[in-house]
Backbone as a printed PyTorch tensor [residue, N CA C, xyz], in Angstrom:
tensor([[[ 13.5950,   3.8720,   3.9870],
         [ 12.9720,   4.5700,   2.8760],
         [ 11.8950,   5.0610,   3.6600]],

        [[ 10.6980,   4.2810,   3.9960],
         [  9.3580,   4.1500,   4.6710],
         [  9.4070,   5.4070,   5.6650]],

        [[ 10.4550,   5.4810,   6.6940],
         [ 10.6260,   6.2670,   7.7410],
         [ 10.5160,   7.5480,   7.4190]],

        [[ 11.3830,   8.3810,   6.6800],
         [ 11.4940,   9.4710,   5.8080],
         [  9.8280,  10.1910,   5.7490]],

        [[  8.8210,   9.0000,   5.0100],
         [  7.5720,   9.3380,   4.6890],
         [  6.8900,   9.6300,   5.9130]],

        [[  7.2650,   9.0580,   6.8970],
         [  6.4550,   8.3110,   7.9520],
         [  6.0690,   9.7820,   8.6980]],

        [[  7.6080,  10.4620,   9.1060],
         [  7.6640,  11.5390,   9.5230],
         [  7.1530,  12.7390,   8.8230]],

        [[  7.0460,  12.9750,   7.7530],
         [  6.7690,  14.1920,   7.1220],
         [  5.1780,  14.5360,   7.3240]],

        [[  4.3300,  13.3650,   7.3540],
         [  2.6590,  13.8840,   7.1370],
         [  2.0640,  13.0210,   8.3150]],

        [[  0.8810,  13.2290,   8.2710],
         [ -0.1960,  12.6070,   9.2820],
         [ -0.5460,  11.1570,   8.7610]],

        [[  0.6050,  10.5400,   9.0490],
         [  0.2200,   8.9320,   8.3680],
         [  0.4140,   7.9290,   9.6250]],

        [[ -0.4760,   6.8770,   9.4880],
         [ -0.8130,   6.1850,  10.4810],
         [ -0.4840,   4.8970,  10.3520]],

        [[ -0.1930,   4.5540,   8.9530],
         [  0.5130,   3.2230,   8.5890],
         [  1.2120,   3.1580,   7.0200]],

        [[  2.1470,   2.5910,   6.6210],
         [  2.6000,   2.9740,   5.7480],
         [  3.1750,   1.3830,   5.3490]],

        [[  2.8130,   0.4440,   4.4860],
         [  2.8710,  -1.0480,   4.7030],
         [  3.3000,  -1.2900,   3.0470]],

        [[  4.6710,  -2.3680,   3.1370],
         [  5.0560,  -2.9800,   1.5480],
         [  4.4450,  -4.4010,   2.3760]],

        [[  3.5640,  -5.2970,   1.1510],
         [  3.3690,  -6.6800,   1.9560],
         [  3.2490,  -7.6970,   0.8820]],

        [[  3.5410,  -8.7250,   0.9210],
         [  3.6690,  -9.6840,  -0.2110],
         [  2.0030,  -9.6860,  -0.6230]],

        [[  1.6870, -10.2690,  -1.5720],
         [  0.3510, -10.3190,  -1.9710],
         [ -0.2960, -11.3500,  -1.3950]],

        [[  0.7790, -12.3800,  -0.3550],
         [  0.1380, -13.2390,   0.5140],
         [ -0.3100, -12.6890,   1.9470]],

        [[  0.3410, -11.6140,   2.0160],
         [  0.0660, -10.5220,   3.1710],
         [  1.2520, -10.7780,   4.3740]],

        [[  2.1310, -11.0350,   3.9340],
         [  3.1360, -11.3420,   4.5020],
         [  4.0810,  -9.7050,   4.6410]],

        [[  4.5130,  -9.0310,   5.8760],
         [  5.0140,  -7.5510,   5.8960],
         [  6.3450,  -7.5990,   5.3350]],

        [[  6.8870,  -6.8100,   4.2920],
         [  7.9090,  -6.7580,   4.0950],
         [  8.7240,  -5.4360,   4.2400]],

        [[  8.1680,  -4.3660,   4.7420],
         [  8.3870,  -3.2030,   5.2490],
         [  7.6250,  -2.3120,   5.6230]],

        [[  7.4370,  -2.0070,   7.0150],
         [  6.3570,  -1.4730,   7.6180],
         [  6.9650,  -0.3470,   8.3880]],

        [[  5.7800,   0.6680,   8.3620],
         [  6.1170,   1.7450,   9.5040],
         [  4.5310,   1.9280,  10.0670]],

        [[  4.1430,   1.8170,  11.3630],
         [  2.8880,   1.7800,  11.9460],
         [  3.1790,   2.2830,  13.1750]],

        [[  2.1620,   3.0310,  13.7310],
         [  2.0470,   4.3350,  14.9590],
         [  1.7840,   2.8360,  15.9970]],

        [[  0.7630,   1.2470,  15.7140],
         [  0.6590,   0.6470,  16.4170],
         [  1.4730,  -0.6820,  15.6050]],

        [[  2.7000,  -1.0030,  16.5750],
         [  3.5730,  -1.8630,  16.1410],
         [  2.9730,  -2.9240,  15.7690]],

        [[  2.1900,  -3.7360,  17.0170],
         [  1.6590,  -4.7430,  17.1700],
         [  0.2900,  -4.8920,  15.9670]],

        [[  0.2230,  -4.3140,  15.2290],
         [ -0.8160,  -4.3870,  14.2030],
         [ -0.4530,  -4.7550,  12.4530]],

        [[  1.1000,  -4.5060,  12.5350],
         [  1.3550,  -4.5570,  11.2060],
         [  1.2710,  -5.6770,  10.4130]],

        [[  1.2390,  -6.9850,  11.2750],
         [  1.1840,  -7.9960,  10.4410],
         [ -0.6200,  -8.1980,   9.6760]],

        [[ -1.3650,  -8.1060,  10.8460],
         [ -2.7220,  -7.8740,  10.0230],
         [ -2.8890,  -7.3060,   9.3510]],

        [[ -2.1210,  -5.4410,   9.3780],
         [ -2.8770,  -4.4930,   8.2950],
         [ -2.2580,  -5.1390,   7.1420]],

        [[ -1.0210,  -5.7660,   7.0810],
         [ -0.5270,  -6.1300,   5.8350],
         [ -1.1340,  -7.6080,   5.1540]],

        [[ -1.7830,  -8.2940,   6.1740],
         [ -2.8370,  -9.1970,   5.4240],
         [ -4.1730,  -8.6980,   5.0720]],

        [[ -4.4780,  -7.9090,   5.8300],
         [ -5.8450,  -7.4710,   5.4570],
         [ -5.9220,  -6.5420,   4.2000]],

        [[ -4.6840,  -5.5940,   4.1710],
         [ -4.6400,  -5.1330,   2.6840],
         [ -4.0670,  -5.8530,   1.9090]],

        [[ -3.5460,  -6.8130,   1.6360],
         [ -3.1160,  -7.6320,   0.4380],
         [ -5.0270,  -8.8170,   0.3230]],

        [[ -5.7050,  -8.6350,   1.4390],
         [ -7.0220,  -9.3770,   0.8570],
         [ -7.8870,  -8.6040,   0.4060]],

        [[ -7.6610,  -7.0270,   0.8310],
         [ -8.9780,  -6.4240,   0.1930],
         [ -8.3630,  -6.2580,  -1.3740]],

        [[ -6.9910,  -5.7520,  -1.5040],
         [ -7.0150,  -5.9380,  -2.9330],
         [ -7.0030,  -7.1990,  -3.3160]],

        [[ -6.7650,  -8.3530,  -3.0920],
         [ -7.3940,  -9.6910,  -3.6080],
         [ -9.0380,  -9.5860,  -4.1920]],

        [[ -9.2440,  -9.2260,  -2.8910],
         [-10.8150,  -9.2180,  -3.3120],
         [-11.2810,  -8.2440,  -4.3660]],

        [[-10.7880,  -7.3320,  -4.4430],
         [-11.1590,  -6.4420,  -5.5270],
         [-10.6630,  -6.8080,  -6.9690]],

        [[ -9.7790,  -7.6250,  -6.9900],
         [ -9.3600,  -8.1150,  -8.1680],
         [-10.4000,  -9.0460,  -8.6790]],

        [[-10.9150, -10.0200,  -7.9620],
         [-11.9520, -10.8720,  -7.9710],
         [-13.2940, -10.2520,  -8.1510]],

        [[-13.4680,  -9.3140,  -7.5560],
         [-14.9540,  -8.7310,  -7.9080],
         [-14.6150,  -8.2310,  -9.5650]],

        [[-13.6770,  -7.6360,  -9.7580],
         [-13.6690,  -6.5910, -11.1690],
         [-13.3770,  -7.6120, -12.4370]],

        [[-12.3970,  -8.6150, -12.1510],
         [-12.1860,  -9.6980, -12.8800],
         [-13.5190, -10.4020, -13.4060]],

        [[-14.4340, -10.6000, -12.5770],
         [-15.5890, -11.5410, -12.5940],
         [-16.5660, -10.7270, -13.3320]],

        [[-16.5100,  -8.9500, -13.2820],
         [-17.1560,  -8.2810, -14.8690],
         [-16.4840,  -8.1410, -15.6550]],

        [[-15.3210,  -8.8090, -15.8630],
         [-14.6620,  -8.2930, -16.9250],
         [-13.6870,  -7.2080, -17.1310]],

        [[-13.6690,  -6.5260, -16.0110],
         [-12.9420,  -5.6250, -15.9270],
         [-11.2180,  -5.4750, -16.0210]],

        [[-10.6640,  -4.6390, -15.6860],
         [ -9.2730,  -4.2610, -15.5550],
         [ -9.1590,  -4.4040, -13.9930]],

        [[ -7.7940,  -4.6340, -13.6560],
         [ -7.0440,  -4.8070, -12.2630],
         [ -7.3070,  -3.6020, -11.4720]],

        [[ -7.6540,  -3.3460, -10.4880],
         [ -7.6700,  -1.8570,  -9.8260],
         [ -6.6180,  -1.0080, -10.0960]],

        [[ -6.2360,  -0.3450, -10.0030],
         [ -5.0210,   0.8420, -10.1560],
         [ -4.8790,   1.2770,  -8.2390]],

        [[ -6.0450,   1.4310,  -7.8050],
         [ -5.8020,   2.3130,  -6.6830],
         [ -7.1520,   2.1020,  -6.0740]],

        [[ -6.9190,   1.3190,  -4.5160],
         [ -7.5970,   1.3210,  -3.9550],
         [ -8.1860,   2.3830,  -2.5570]],

        [[ -9.6520,   3.2030,  -2.4470],
         [ -9.3720,   4.1560,  -1.1420],
         [-10.8290,   4.1150,  -0.5590]],

        [[-10.5700,   4.0230,   0.5520],
         [-11.4270,   3.5090,   1.3160],
         [-11.4730,   4.8630,   2.4440]],

        [[-12.7010,   5.4220,   2.5720],
         [-12.7600,   6.4390,   3.4360],
         [-13.4460,   6.0160,   4.2830]],

        [[-12.8310,   6.3850,   5.8320],
         [-13.3040,   5.9440,   7.1930],
         [-13.5350,   7.1670,   7.9150]],

        [[-14.1780,   8.2230,   7.6630],
         [-14.8350,   9.3210,   8.4600],
         [-13.2950,   9.9990,   9.1660]],

        [[-12.5560,  10.4490,   8.4910],
         [-11.2680,  11.1690,   9.0000],
         [-10.2750,  10.7820,   8.6670]],

        [[-10.1550,   9.2330,   8.1060],
         [ -8.9240,   8.5780,   7.8580],
         [ -9.4050,   8.2510,   6.3510]],

        [[ -8.1220,   7.7400,   5.0720],
         [ -8.4710,   7.0130,   4.5060],
         [ -7.0730,   6.0760,   4.2120]],

        [[ -7.6520,   4.8770,   3.7760],
         [ -6.7500,   3.6560,   3.5530],
         [ -6.5020,   3.3510,   1.7780]],

        [[ -5.2670,   3.7750,   1.7360],
         [ -4.8230,   3.5830,   0.0450],
         [ -4.0810,   2.2320,  -0.0540]],

        [[ -4.6760,   1.4720,  -1.2600],
         [ -3.7930,   0.3610,  -1.1500],
         [ -3.8630,   0.0280,  -2.7170]],

        [[ -2.3620,  -0.2860,  -3.2380],
         [ -1.8140,  -0.2660,  -4.8430],
         [ -1.4000,  -1.6310,  -4.6260]],

        [[ -1.2880,  -2.0540,  -5.5760],
         [ -0.2290,  -3.1990,  -6.0560],
         [  0.7550,  -2.3650,  -6.8900]],

        [[  1.9930,  -2.6540,  -6.5630],
         [  3.4150,  -2.6390,  -6.7390],
         [  3.9210,  -3.5950,  -7.9460]],

        [[  3.5580,  -4.4750,  -7.4940],
         [  3.8230,  -5.4630,  -8.8660],
         [  2.8970,  -6.7080,  -8.5970]],

        [[  3.1380,  -7.9310,  -9.1880],
         [  2.1980,  -8.9890,  -9.4290],
         [  2.4650,  -9.8980,  -7.9580]],

        [[  3.4560,  -9.1270,  -7.1340],
         [  3.6800,  -9.9340,  -6.0390],
         [  3.6600,  -9.1760,  -4.4950]],

        [[  3.3020,  -7.8200,  -4.8770],
         [  3.1410,  -7.0990,  -3.6580],
         [  2.1120,  -6.0020,  -3.5760]],

        [[  2.2180,  -5.6940,  -2.5340],
         [  1.2740,  -4.4670,  -2.4960],
         [  1.2660,  -3.1950,  -1.1530]],

        [[  1.2870,  -2.2640,  -1.7060],
         [  1.3360,  -0.9780,  -1.0280],
         [  0.4420,  -0.3520,  -0.3980]],

        [[  0.3080,  -0.3750,   1.1240],
         [ -0.8600,   0.7010,   1.6220],
         [ -0.4390,   1.5030,   2.6780]],

        [[ -1.4220,   2.4840,   2.5030],
         [ -1.0640,   4.0890,   3.4980],
         [ -2.1990,   3.9220,   4.2570]],

        [[ -2.3840,   4.5160,   5.4240],
         [ -3.4220,   4.8540,   6.5800],
         [ -2.8010,   6.5660,   6.8130]],

        [[ -4.0230,   7.0850,   6.7040],
         [ -3.5910,   8.7270,   6.7360],
         [ -4.4820,   9.7040,   7.2450]],

        [[ -4.5170,  10.8170,   7.4620],
         [ -5.6380,  12.1510,   7.6830],
         [ -6.4450,  12.0130,   6.1240]],

        [[ -7.6500,  12.1280,   6.1150],
         [ -8.4520,  12.0180,   4.7290],
         [ -8.1350,  13.8130,   4.2370]],

        [[ -8.0610,  14.8180,   5.2690],
         [ -7.6490,  16.0420,   4.7420],
         [ -6.4150,  16.1740,   3.8130]],

        [[ -6.0620,  15.3490,   3.7200],
         [ -4.6860,  15.1770,   3.1230],
         [ -4.4240,  14.3780,   2.0510]],

        [[ -5.8400,  13.9540,   1.4360],
         [ -5.8090,  12.8020,   0.5670],
         [ -5.0710,  13.1830,  -0.6670]],

        [[ -4.8670,  14.0230,  -1.1250],
         [ -3.7840,  14.1640,  -2.4580],
         [ -2.7300,  14.3150,  -1.9190]],

        [[ -2.0660,  14.9450,  -1.0690],
         [ -0.9760,  14.3220,  -0.5830],
         [ -0.4450,  12.7170,  -0.1080]],

        [[ -1.4660,  12.3530,   0.1790],
         [ -1.2180,  11.0610,   0.7450],
         [ -1.2190,  10.2770,  -0.9020]],

        [[ -1.9030,  10.4750,  -1.7910],
         [ -1.8750,   9.9390,  -2.8440],
         [ -0.3480,  10.0030,  -3.6100]],

        [[  0.1410,  11.3090,  -3.5120],
         [  1.3520,  11.4740,  -3.9880],
         [  2.2760,  10.7610,  -3.6680]],

        [[  2.2530,  10.8020,  -1.9300],
         [  3.3590,   9.5740,  -1.3880],
         [  3.0860,   8.5890,  -2.0170]],

        [[  2.1690,   7.6470,  -1.7660],
         [  2.2220,   6.4800,  -2.3780],
         [  2.4980,   6.2780,  -3.8260]],

        [[  2.3930,   6.9330,  -4.6590],
         [  2.6480,   6.7310,  -6.0900],
         [  4.0840,   6.9950,  -6.2230]],

        [[  4.3750,   8.2480,  -5.3690],
         [  6.3050,   8.3570,  -5.3770],
         [  6.8160,   6.9340,  -4.8140]],

        [[  6.4420,   6.5810,  -3.7370],
         [  6.8360,   5.4640,  -2.9050],
         [  6.9690,   3.9270,  -3.7670]],

        [[  5.5010,   4.0560,  -4.7690],
         [  5.8030,   2.7370,  -5.8500],
         [  6.5870,   3.0340,  -6.4330]],

        [[  7.2610,   4.4320,  -7.2300],
         [  7.8330,   4.2890,  -8.4690],
         [  9.1820,   3.7730,  -7.7170]],

        [[  9.7160,   4.5690,  -6.5010],
         [ 11.1770,   4.4810,  -5.7510],
         [ 11.1310,   2.5650,  -5.6510]],

        [[ 10.2760,   2.2520,  -5.6480],
         [ 10.3460,   0.5910,  -5.0570],
         [ 10.6720,  -0.1400,  -6.5040]],

        [[  9.6420,   0.4600,  -7.5170],
         [  9.8690,  -0.2890,  -8.9300],
         [ 11.3140,   0.0640,  -9.5630]],

        [[ 11.6340,   1.3480,  -9.2650],
         [ 13.2000,   1.7050,  -9.9510],
         [ 14.1770,   0.8530,  -8.8400]],

        [[ 14.1330,   0.4410,  -7.9100],
         [ 15.2750,  -0.6530,  -6.8490],
         [ 14.9610,  -1.5680,  -7.4900]],

        [[ 13.8070,  -2.1040,  -7.7250],
         [ 13.7300,  -3.5340,  -8.6100],
         [ 14.7440,  -3.7260,  -9.8070]],

        [[ 14.1690,  -2.3690, -10.4530],
         [ 15.1310,  -2.6110, -11.7090],
         [ 16.1790,  -2.2110, -11.5860]],

        [[ 17.1490,  -1.8550, -10.9010],
         [ 18.5540,  -1.5570, -10.6440],
         [ 19.2940,  -2.8760, -10.0300]],

        [[ 18.2340,  -3.5920,  -9.4640],
         [ 18.7310,  -4.4720,  -8.5560],
         [ 17.8620,  -5.7460,  -8.5720]],

        [[ 18.2000,  -6.4600,  -9.7860],
         [ 17.1750,  -7.7530, -10.0480],
         [ 17.2550,  -8.8640,  -9.1360]],

        [[ 18.0720,  -9.2200,  -8.4760],
         [ 18.0730, -10.2860,  -7.3760],
         [ 16.9660,  -9.7110,  -6.3590]],

        [[ 16.8430,  -8.0740,  -6.2940],
         [ 15.8920,  -7.8950,  -5.2950],
         [ 14.6100,  -7.3080,  -5.3460]],

        [[ 13.6120,  -8.2170,  -4.9490],
         [ 12.2800,  -8.0350,  -5.3430],
         [ 11.4250,  -8.3500,  -3.9020]],

        [[ 10.0090,  -8.0350,  -4.0230],
         [  9.0740,  -8.1330,  -3.5180],
         [  8.2480,  -9.3840,  -3.3670]]])
């Protein structure tokens, strides 16, 4: 499923990882970076959860990091996995649409195949 999205837009990385940072599914331009990208995306999500819970706030829905021309989006798909996407900032709305579409597809797969989970 990831490959179809990866070729559609200007996406540098699309990663589903466990909350422990272990890659589950990856499409990334620099293949040797998939493990570190997975681990660090999970770390950013975990750190933001700690920051927000320390202030009695809800868990983050979406983490958006702007890096001069690139945007990193990180979203929890469920309590055990994290979805990350890195792409061109000029396509921010499109990148968000893709992220939420993939998140929905992943959760639908989990609902129809109970033994399959991230």
